[in-house]
C-alpha positions as CSV (number, residue, x, y, z in Angstrom):
1,X,90.6,130.5,97.2
2,X,88.7,128.6,99.9
3,X,86.6,130.0,102.7
4,X,88.8,128.5,105.4
5,X,92.1,129.9,104.1
6,X,93.7,132.5,106.4
7,X,96.0,135.4,105.9
8,X,98.4,137.2,108.2
9,X,99.3,140.9,108.0
10,X,98.6,144.4,109.5
11,X,95.0,145.7,110.0
12,X,93.8,149.3,109.7
13,X,90.7,150.4,111.5
14,X,88.5,153.5,111.0
15,X,86.8,155.6,113.6
16,X,83.7,153.4,113.5
17,X,85.7,150.4,114.5
18,X,85.5,148.8,111.1
19,X,88.7,147.0,110.0
20,X,90.4,146.7,106.6
21,X,92.9,144.1,105.5
22,X,94.9,144.1,102.3
23,X,95.7,140.9,100.5
24,X,98.3,140.8,97.7
25,X,96.9,140.8,94.2
26,X,93.6,142.1,95.3
27,X,92.3,145.5,94.3
28,X,89.9,146.0,97.3
29,X,90.7,145.6,100.9
30,X,88.9,143.0,102.9
31,X,86.3,144.6,105.2
32,X,86.0,143.4,108.8
33,X,82.9,144.6,110.6
34,X,83.3,146.0,114.1
35,X,81.9,142.9,115.8
36,X,84.4,140.7,113.8
37,X,87.5,142.8,114.7
38,X,87.9,140.9,118.0
39,X,89.8,143.6,119.8
40,X,92.4,144.2,117.2
41,X,93.8,147.7,117.2
42,X,95.1,149.8,114.2
43,X,98.4,148.5,113.0
44,X,98.2,145.2,114.8
45,X,99.5,142.1,113.0
46,X,96.5,139.8,112.8
47,X,95.3,136.5,111.2
48,X,92.0,136.8,109.3
49,X,89.8,134.4,107.6
50,X,87.4,135.1,104.7
51,X,83.7,134.7,105.4
52,X,82.6,134.0,101.9
53,X,80.1,136.8,101.9
54,X,80.0,140.4,100.5
55,X,78.4,143.5,101.8
56,X,77.9,146.3,99.2
57,X,80.3,144.3,96.9
58,X,83.0,144.2,99.4
59,X,84.5,140.9,100.6
60,X,84.0,140.3,104.3
61,X,86.5,138.8,106.8
62,X,87.0,138.1,110.5
63,X,90.0,138.4,112.8
64,X,90.7,135.0,114.3
65,X,94.0,135.7,116.1
66,X,96.1,138.7,117.2
67,X,99.6,137.7,116.0
68,X,101.4,140.7,117.3
69,X,100.5,143.9,119.2
70,X,102.3,146.8,117.7
71,X,101.7,149.1,120.6
72,X,100.5,148.9,124.2
73,X,100.5,152.5,125.2
74,X,97.7,155.0,124.5
75,X,97.0,158.7,125.3
76,X,93.5,159.5,126.6
77,X,91.3,161.5,128.9
78,X,90.2,160.3,132.3
79,X,86.4,160.1,132.8
80,X,84.3,158.7,135.7
81,X,81.1,156.7,135.7
82,X,79.5,154.7,138.5
83,X,82.5,155.3,140.6
84,X,84.9,153.8,138.2
85,X,87.6,155.7,136.3
86,X,88.3,154.9,132.7
87,X,90.4,156.5,130.0
88,X,88.9,157.5,126.6
89,X,91.6,157.3,123.9
90,X,92.5,160.3,121.8
91,X,92.8,158.1,118.7
92,X,89.2,157.7,117.6
93,X,90.2,154.5,115.8
94,X,90.8,152.9,119.1
95,X,87.2,152.0,119.8
96,X,87.4,150.8,123.5
97,X,88.1,152.5,126.8
98,X,90.9,151.6,129.2
99,X,90.2,151.0,132.9
100,X,92.6,152.3,135.6
101,X,92.7,152.1,139.4
102,X,94.4,155.5,139.9
103,X,92.4,158.4,141.3
104,X,92.4,161.1,138.7
105,X,90.4,164.2,138.2
106,X,88.0,164.0,135.2
107,X,89.4,165.8,132.2
108,X,93.0,164.8,133.0
109,X,95.0,163.5,130.0
110,X,97.3,160.6,130.7
111,X,99.5,158.0,128.9
112,X,98.4,154.5,129.9
113,X,100.0,151.1,129.3
114,X,97.7,148.1,128.8
115,X,98.3,145.3,131.4
116,X,95.5,142.9,130.5
117,X,94.1,142.8,126.9
118,X,91.0,140.8,128.0
119,X,89.9,143.2,130.7
120,X,91.7,146.3,129.3
121,X,93.0,147.0,132.8
122,X,95.8,149.6,132.4
123,X,98.3,151.5,134.4
124,X,99.0,155.3,134.2
125,X,102.6,155.9,132.9
126,X,102.4,159.6,132.8
127,X,100.0,162.3,133.8
128,X,100.1,164.8,131.0
129,X,97.9,167.6,132.3
130,X,94.5,169.2,132.0
131,X,92.7,168.6,128.7
132,X,92.5,171.7,126.5
133,X,95.7,173.3,127.8
134,X,98.3,174.0,125.1
135,X,101.2,172.1,126.7
136,X,98.9,169.1,127.5
137,X,97.6,168.9,123.9
138,X,101.0,169.3,122.3
139,X,102.6,166.7,124.5
140,X,99.6,164.3,123.9
141,X,100.2,164.5,120.2
142,X,103.8,163.5,120.6
143,X,103.1,160.7,123.1
144,X,100.2,159.3,121.1
145,X,102.6,158.8,118.1
146,X,104.9,156.8,120.3
147,X,107.7,159.4,120.8
148,X,109.1,160.2,124.2
149,X,109.9,163.7,125.4
150,X,112.3,163.3,128.3
151,X,115.7,161.5,127.9
152,X,116.7,158.7,130.3
153,X,119.1,159.8,133.1
154,X,122.0,157.7,131.8
155,X,121.7,159.2,128.4
156,X,121.7,162.8,129.8
157,X,124.7,161.8,132.0
158,X,126.7,160.5,129.0
159,X,126.0,163.8,127.1
160,X,127.2,165.8,130.2
161,X,130.4,163.8,130.3
162,X,131.1,164.6,126.7
163,X,130.6,168.3,127.5
164,X,133.2,168.1,130.3
165,X,135.7,166.4,128.0
166,X,135.1,168.7,125.0
167,X,137.9,171.3,125.6
168,X,140.5,168.5,125.7
169,X,138.8,166.7,122.7
170,X,139.0,169.8,120.6
171,X,142.7,170.3,121.1
172,X,143.4,166.7,120.2
173,X,141.2,166.7,117.2
174,X,142.6,169.8,115.5
175,X,145.7,168.1,114.3
176,X,143.7,165.2,112.8
177,X,141.4,167.4,110.7
178,X,141.5,169.8,107.8
179,X,141.5,173.3,109.3
180,X,138.9,175.5,107.7
181,X,138.7,178.2,110.4
182,X,140.3,181.0,108.3
183,X,137.7,180.7,105.5
184,X,134.5,182.7,105.4
185,X,131.8,180.5,106.8
186,X,128.1,181.1,107.6
187,X,125.0,179.4,108.7
188,X,121.6,180.2,107.2
189,X,118.6,179.0,109.2
190,X,115.0,179.9,110.4
191,X,114.9,182.8,112.8
192,X,113.8,180.4,115.7
193,X,116.3,177.7,115.0
194,X,118.4,176.5,118.0
195,X,120.4,173.7,116.4
196,X,122.5,174.4,113.4
197,X,123.3,171.2,111.4
198,X,125.0,172.8,108.4
199,X,127.3,175.7,107.4
200,X,128.5,176.9,104.0
201,X,132.0,178.3,103.4
202,X,133.2,180.3,100.4
203,X,136.6,181.0,99.0
204,X,137.4,182.6,95.7
205,X,140.2,180.8,93.8
206,X,142.0,181.8,90.6
207,X,140.6,181.6,87.0
208,X,136.9,182.1,88.0
209,X,136.9,179.1,90.3
210,X,135.5,178.9,93.8
211,X,135.9,176.6,96.7
212,X,132.5,176.0,98.4
213,X,132.4,173.9,101.5
214,X,129.3,172.2,102.9
215,X,130.1,171.6,106.5
216,X,127.9,169.3,108.6
217,X,127.9,168.9,112.4
218,X,130.2,165.9,113.2
219,X,127.6,164.1,115.3
220,X,129.2,160.7,114.7
221,X,132.3,161.9,116.6
222,X,130.3,162.2,119.8
223,X,127.6,159.6,119.2
224,X,129.6,156.4,118.8
225,X,128.2,152.9,117.9
226,X,126.8,151.1,120.9
227,X,126.9,154.0,123.3
228,X,123.8,155.0,125.3
229,X,123.4,158.1,123.1
230,X,123.6,156.0,120.0
231,X,120.9,153.5,121.1
232,X,118.6,156.4,122.2
233,X,119.1,158.2,118.9
234,X,118.4,155.0,117.0
235,X,115.2,154.5,119.1
236,X,114.0,158.0,118.5
237,X,115.0,158.1,114.8
238,X,114.6,161.8,114.3
239,X,113.6,165.1,115.9
240,X,109.9,165.9,115.9
241,X,108.8,169.4,115.0
242,X,105.5,170.7,116.2
243,X,104.0,174.2,115.8
244,X,105.5,175.4,119.1
245,X,108.3,173.1,120.0
246,X,110.9,170.6,119.0
247,X,111.3,167.1,120.5
248,X,115.0,166.6,119.8
249,X,116.7,163.3,118.8
250,X,119.7,164.2,120.9
251,X,119.9,165.8,124.3
252,X,120.2,169.6,124.2
253,X,123.8,169.5,125.4
254,X,124.6,167.9,122.0
255,X,121.9,169.3,119.7
256,X,122.1,173.0,120.8
257,X,125.7,173.1,122.1
258,X,128.5,170.6,121.3
259,X,127.3,169.6,117.8
260,X,125.5,172.8,116.8
261,X,127.5,175.1,114.5
262,X,127.0,178.1,116.6
263,X,128.7,181.4,115.4
264,X,132.1,182.5,116.7
265,X,133.0,179.0,118.0
266,X,135.4,176.4,116.8
267,X,133.4,173.3,115.8
268,X,134.0,169.8,114.6
269,X,132.5,169.0,111.2
270,X,132.3,166.4,108.5
271,X,132.6,168.2,105.1
272,X,132.0,167.9,101.4
273,X,134.2,170.5,99.7
274,X,133.7,171.4,96.0
275,X,135.8,173.3,93.5
276,X,133.2,174.9,91.2
277,X,132.9,177.3,88.3
278,X,130.4,180.2,88.2
279,X,128.2,177.9,86.1
280,X,128.0,175.4,88.9
281,X,130.2,172.8,87.3
282,X,132.0,170.7,89.8
283,X,135.7,170.4,88.9
284,X,136.8,168.6,92.1
285,X,135.4,167.3,95.4
286,X,136.9,166.4,98.7
287,X,135.3,164.6,101.7
288,X,136.7,164.5,105.2
289,X,136.6,165.6,108.8
290,X,137.3,169.3,109.4
291,X,137.2,172.1,112.0
292,X,135.4,175.3,111.2
293,X,134.6,178.7,112.8
294,X,131.3,180.1,111.7
295,X,131.7,183.9,111.1
296,X,127.9,184.7,110.9
297,X,124.6,183.2,111.9
298,X,122.1,184.4,109.2
299,X,118.4,183.9,109.3
300,X,116.8,183.2,105.9
301,X,115.2,186.6,105.9
302,X,118.4,188.5,106.9
303,X,120.5,186.8,104.2
304,X,117.8,187.4,101.6
305,X,117.7,191.1,102.5
306,X,121.5,191.2,101.9
307,X,121.2,189.5,98.5
308,X,118.3,191.8,97.4
309,X,120.0,195.0,98.6
310,X,117.4,195.7,101.3
311,X,120.1,195.4,103.9
312,X,123.7,196.5,103.7
313,X,124.9,193.5,105.7
314,X,128.1,191.6,105.9
315,X,129.4,189.0,103.4
316,X,127.3,190.4,100.6
317,X,129.9,189.5,98.0
318,X,130.0,185.9,99.2
319,X,126.2,185.6,99.4
320,X,125.6,187.0,95.9
321,X,128.1,184.6,94.3
322,X,126.6,181.6,96.3
323,X,123.2,182.6,95.2
324,X,124.3,183.0,91.6
325,X,125.8,179.5,91.5
326,X,122.8,178.0,93.4
327,X,120.5,179.3,90.7
328,X,122.6,177.5,88.1
329,X,122.5,174.3,90.1
330,X,118.7,174.6,90.4
331,X,118.3,175.1,86.7
332,X,120.5,172.1,86.0
333,X,118.5,170.0,88.5
334,X,115.2,170.7,86.8
335,X,116.8,170.3,83.3
336,X,117.8,166.9,84.5
337,X,114.3,165.9,85.3
338,X,113.7,166.9,88.9
339,X,110.1,167.5,89.8
340,X,109.3,171.1,90.9
341,X,107.2,170.4,93.9
342,X,106.8,173.6,95.9
343,X,103.8,173.4,98.0
344,X,102.5,176.1,100.4
345,X,103.1,175.7,104.1
346,X,101.7,177.7,107.0
347,X,103.4,179.3,110.0
348,X,101.8,180.5,113.2
349,X,102.4,183.5,115.4
350,X,101.6,182.4,119.0
351,X,101.0,184.4,122.1
352,X,102.8,183.7,125.5
353,X,100.2,181.0,126.2
354,X,100.7,179.2,122.9
355,X,97.5,180.5,121.4
356,X,97.6,181.3,117.7
357,X,97.0,185.0,117.0
358,X,98.0,184.8,113.3
359,X,98.2,182.1,110.7
360,X,100.1,182.9,107.4
361,X,101.7,181.2,104.4
362,X,105.4,180.6,104.7
363,X,107.3,182.6,102.2
364,X,109.9,180.7,100.1
365,X,112.9,182.9,99.6
366,X,115.9,182.7,97.4
367,X,118.0,181.8,100.5
368,X,115.8,178.8,101.2
369,X,116.6,177.6,97.7
370,X,120.3,178.5,98.1
371,X,120.8,176.3,101.1
372,X,118.7,173.5,99.6
373,X,120.8,173.4,96.4
374,X,124.1,173.1,98.4
375,X,122.6,170.4,100.7
376,X,121.4,168.5,97.6
377,X,124.7,168.5,95.9
378,X,126.5,167.3,99.1
379,X,123.9,164.5,99.6
380,X,124.2,163.4,96.0
381,X,128.0,163.5,95.9
382,X,128.4,161.6,99.2
383,X,126.0,158.9,98.0
384,X,127.8,158.6,94.6
385,X,131.2,158.5,96.3
386,X,130.2,155.7,98.7
387,X,128.4,153.7,96.0
388,X,131.0,153.8,93.4
389,X,134.0,153.3,95.7
390,X,132.3,150.2,97.1
391,X,131.3,148.8,93.8
392,X,134.8,149.1,92.5
393,X,135.9,146.6,95.2
394,X,134.3,143.2,94.6
395,X,135.1,142.2,98.1
396,X,132.7,144.8,99.4
397,X,129.2,143.4,98.8
398,X,126.1,143.5,100.8
399,X,124.8,146.3,102.9
400,X,127.2,149.2,102.4
401,X,125.3,152.4,103.2
402,X,121.9,154.0,103.8
403,X,120.4,155.6,100.7
404,X,117.4,157.9,100.4
405,X,115.3,156.3,97.6
406,X,112.2,157.3,95.7
407,X,110.6,154.7,93.5
408,X,108.7,155.3,90.3
409,X,105.0,156.0,90.8
410,X,102.6,153.1,90.8
411,X,100.9,152.8,87.4
412,X,97.4,152.4,88.7
413,X,97.7,155.4,90.9
414,X,98.9,157.5,88.0
415,X,96.0,156.4,85.9
416,X,93.6,157.4,88.7
417,X,95.4,160.7,89.0
418,X,95.0,161.3,85.2
419,X,91.3,160.6,85.4
420,X,90.9,163.1,88.4
421,X,92.9,165.7,86.5
422,X,90.9,165.3,83.3
423,X,87.7,165.8,85.4
424,X,88.9,169.3,86.5
425,X,90.3,170.3,83.1
426,X,94.0,169.2,83.1
427,X,95.9,166.6,81.2
428,X,98.6,164.4,82.5
429,X,100.6,162.7,79.7
430,X,101.1,159.1,80.5
431,X,101.3,155.7,78.7
432,X,99.2,153.1,80.6
433,X,100.3,154.6,83.9
434,X,103.9,155.1,82.9
435,X,104.9,158.7,83.5
436,X,108.2,160.6,83.4
437,X,109.2,163.4,85.8
438,X,109.1,165.7,82.8
439,X,105.5,164.8,82.2
440,X,104.7,165.8,85.8
441,X,106.7,169.0,85.5
442,X,104.7,170.0,82.4
443,X,101.5,169.4,84.3
444,X,102.7,171.6,87.2
445,X,103.6,174.4,84.8
446,X,100.1,174.1,83.3
447,X,98.4,174.6,86.7
448,X,100.8,177.3,87.9
449,X,98.8,180.4,88.9
450,X,95.4,178.8,88.5
451,X,92.9,178.4,91.4
452,X,93.6,174.6,91.3
453,X,97.4,174.9,91.6
454,X,97.7,173.7,95.2
455,X,94.9,171.1,94.7
456,X,96.7,169.5,91.8
457,X,100.1,169.6,93.5
458,X,98.6,167.9,96.6
459,X,96.8,165.2,94.5
460,X,100.0,164.6,92.4
461,X,102.2,164.3,95.6
462,X,99.7,161.8,97.0
463,X,100.0,159.7,93.9
464,X,103.7,159.4,94.2
465,X,105.6,156.7,96.1
466,X,107.0,157.9,99.5
467,X,110.7,158.5,99.7
468,X,112.2,156.0,102.2
469,X,115.5,154.8,103.5
470,X,117.1,151.7,102.1
471,X,120.4,149.8,101.8
472,X,119.5,149.2,98.2
473,X,120.2,152.1,95.9
474,X,117.5,152.5,93.2
475,X,117.9,156.2,92.8
476,X,115.5,159.1,93.5
477,X,112.6,159.6,91.0
478,X,111.5,162.9,92.3
479,X,115.0,164.5,92.1
480,X,116.0,162.5,89.0
481,X,119.2,161.5,90.8
482,X,120.8,158.1,90.4
483,X,122.5,158.4,93.8
484,X,121.1,160.2,96.8
485,X,121.4,159.9,100.6
486,X,120.8,162.0,103.7
487,X,124.2,163.4,105.0
488,X,123.4,167.0,106.0
489,X,121.2,166.7,109.1
490,X,122.7,164.3,111.7
491,X,121.6,166.4,114.6
492,X,118.0,165.6,113.8
493,X,118.0,162.4,111.6
494,X,119.6,159.1,112.7
495,X,120.2,157.8,109.1
496,X,122.5,160.8,108.5
497,X,124.6,159.7,111.5
498,X,124.9,156.3,109.9
499,X,125.9,157.8,106.5
500,X,128.7,159.7,108.3
501,X,130.0,156.4,109.6
502,X,129.8,154.8,106.2
503,X,131.6,157.7,104.6
504,X,134.3,157.6,107.3
505,X,134.8,153.9,106.6
506,X,135.2,154.4,102.9
507,X,137.7,157.2,103.4
508,X,139.7,154.9,105.6
509,X,139.2,151.8,103.3
510,X,137.4,150.1,106.2
511,X,135.8,146.7,106.0
512,X,132.2,145.7,105.8
513,X,131.1,143.7,108.8
514,X,129.2,140.5,108.6
515,X,125.4,140.6,108.9
516,X,125.3,144.3,108.1
517,X,122.6,143.9,105.5
518,X,120.0,142.7,108.0
519,X,120.9,145.2,110.7
520,X,120.9,148.3,108.5
521,X,117.9,147.3,106.5
522,X,116.0,147.0,109.7
523,X,117.1,150.4,110.8
524,X,116.0,151.8,107.4
525,X,112.6,150.3,107.8
526,X,112.2,151.6,111.3
527,X,113.6,155.1,110.4
528,X,111.1,155.3,107.5
529,X,108.2,154.4,109.8
530,X,109.3,156.9,112.4
531,X,109.5,159.5,109.8
532,X,105.8,158.9,108.9
533,X,104.8,159.1,112.5
534,X,106.7,162.4,113.0
535,X,105.0,163.8,109.9
536,X,101.6,162.7,111.4
537,X,102.4,164.5,114.7
538,X,103.4,167.7,112.9
539,X,100.2,167.7,110.8
540,X,98.2,167.0,114.0
541,X,99.7,170.0,115.8
542,X,99.1,172.2,112.8
543,X,95.5,171.1,112.5
544,X,94.9,171.7,116.2
545,X,96.3,175.2,116.0
546,X,94.2,176.0,112.9
547,X,91.0,174.8,114.7
548,X,92.1,176.8,117.7
549,X,92.6,179.9,115.5
550,X,89.3,179.6,113.7
551,X,87.5,179.1,117.0
552,X,88.1,182.8,117.7
553,X,86.6,183.6,114.2
554,X,83.2,181.9,114.5
555,X,80.6,183.9,112.6
556,X,83.2,185.5,110.3
557,X,83.2,185.1,106.5
558,X,86.2,183.9,104.4
559,X,87.0,182.8,100.9
560,X,88.3,179.4,100.1
561,X,88.7,176.6,97.5
562,X,86.7,173.3,97.5
563,X,89.3,170.6,98.2
564,X,87.0,167.6,98.5
565,X,83.5,166.4,97.7
566,X,81.9,163.4,99.5
567,X,78.5,161.8,100.1
568,X,78.3,163.7,103.4
569,X,79.8,167.1,102.7
570,X,82.1,169.5,100.9
571,X,85.5,170.3,102.2
572,X,86.8,173.9,101.8
573,X,90.3,175.3,102.5
574,X,90.6,178.9,103.5
575,X,92.9,180.7,101.0
576,X,95.3,182.5,103.5
577,X,95.4,180.3,106.6
578,X,94.8,177.0,104.7
579,X,92.3,176.0,107.5
580,X,90.2,173.2,106.1
581,X,86.6,172.6,107.2
582,X,83.5,170.9,106.0
583,X,80.0,172.0,104.9
584,X,77.5,169.2,105.6
585,X,75.3,168.4,102.6
586,X,72.2,169.0,104.8
587,X,73.4,172.6,105.3
588,X,73.6,173.3,101.6
589,X,69.9,174.3,101.4
590,X,66.4,172.9,100.8
591,X,67.4,170.4,98.1
592,X,68.5,166.7,97.7
593,X,72.2,166.6,97.0
594,X,73.9,163.8,95.3
595,X,77.6,163.0,94.6
596,X,78.8,162.7,91.0
597,X,82.0,160.8,91.7
598,X,83.2,160.8,88.2
599,X,83.2,164.6,87.9
600,X,84.1,165.3,91.5
601,X,80.8,167.3,91.9
602,X,77.9,167.6,94.3
603,X,74.6,168.3,92.5
604,X,71.3,169.6,93.8
605,X,68.4,167.6,92.3
606,X,65.9,170.4,92.2
607,X,68.1,173.5,91.8
608,X,70.7,171.8,89.6
609,X,73.2,173.8,91.5
610,X,76.7,172.3,91.3
611,X,79.7,172.5,93.6
612,X,82.9,171.1,92.0
613,X,86.4,170.4,93.2
614,X,88.5,173.6,92.8
615,X,85.5,176.0,92.9
616,X,86.2,179.3,94.8
617,X,83.5,179.9,97.3
618,X,82.6,182.2,100.3
619,X,81.8,180.6,103.6
620,X,81.1,181.3,107.3
621,X,82.8,179.5,110.2
622,X,80.0,178.1,112.4
623,X,81.8,175.5,114.5
624,X,85.2,174.5,115.8
625,X,85.8,171.3,117.7
626,X,89.3,171.2,119.2
627,X,88.8,167.7,120.6
628,X,88.0,166.2,117.2
629,X,90.2,168.8,115.4
630,X,87.4,169.6,112.9
631,X,85.9,172.9,111.6
632,X,82.3,173.4,110.5
633,X,81.5,175.8,107.7
634,X,78.4,177.0,105.8
635,X,78.3,178.5,102.3
636,X,77.4,182.1,101.9
């Protein structure tokens, strides 16, 4: 490798403006000092050259060309200096300010678009609001990740036209669909849900057999290829869920009305219907377009109270049998090698101004698992049906569907995980980084109920590959399924809309179009990337609300677990609210503290006091910075 050789790829940048660039077959990233980044921003495609020098054993490089800007819009706060207004970006990795000519009050948050990369002259696209206000901060998170809130007028108009035509559409469609309206059907969703993607029907047959239908909103009936709604849904990719709001993929006329499986209304659906035994064995399956009439809209809590006998509610017999079969399906899933990842999530109780007054762990009920098992069996069955029917026909080759795939874990990451686990007293069986799902499940059973349970689960999840969308079916490692797709949430995920179209084509023995591979693989890549951004936005909104909550509890003492140790501090997660903050090493007391990386421990040189990953400690909240979304703790 010569000094003059250059490489092209994406650059990542930290909050200090230092860049990092990955080269294939190299363990360490190339480091690019702030003065060598040459105005590249995080995610930009750049060309770099190696400088032939190392700093602290890390190879150094320099950006010689910006090949492609991946974004030109940024969220920031207006500030004024020497009579000039500039915008300080929210993203701390964007290390420059943007200059605007608009007259704005200081402290106003805006979305700007860069007009000139040399001068950083920009124009204001949207005035979001006053910094620190709930609505402003939540919208800023969404816009910063590249999502849009409002729908274009022509998209809304197309949705309105569908609503006007719906009554006639329904009459025409009934004769072309399997009529399921006389079968007991229910939805089970969160108490605050407004869009209902899925419903479950139940019918008892002879000889201890049951017909269980998984009915999914027939979004593809309304959102047709090439329509304005279709193009907008593809661009958005999915609905984004923040603490206090949803940014929908489809206009509300569709998501909350036409497509939503609201109770006591006739609705168009695409269904997977199974004939099953009490043991969960599938005897027969049917796929096709249907019409249903949901008899009851359950919340998870209400349905669970019916099952447990706390509530003498309707459809108890049906719910009990559905739950009984779901437990058998769950058992078979884990027996087949699925990994039992059940991590803790937090929920917020907000006042009328959006301020958090309570943070609590989300309870996972039997009804959550019930719905999950029937959605899994439907997703799995649809993927298998499409894959096998296409592969029996040699004429049908190329891009044939969209699968949800999960690759085997990277060997090196598993080896690093095993080292970490050993340091805190646990053993992950592996052979040179090769690990099975059963090995991981054995580990999770070992840590269950211990103070380190959530820490180990989080570390293990991070060592796994990310589940993504692909036209190539390689199976799903985490679920131990050979075939898997996303079929059950087309109101909120664009790939599900595509899967409905592929399923319809297979049922009608349709033909594969030319150049499908490139088109749908591109959509898969884009959808996977949008999914990451939506997850980042959700996490950012949760973190903001956690900091906002703790701001009202400065001076109070809590108990938590040490979740990270670094050269600059100890990270602690409060046990009930999962609010994570940091204790700076300089605040640990009159001692010199050093990091023992191998054992994930901070040690006091004089006192020999140790703080180790997983330790339970008491701490006081001493600071809460909403702008940076960080909490400062001190140990008690």
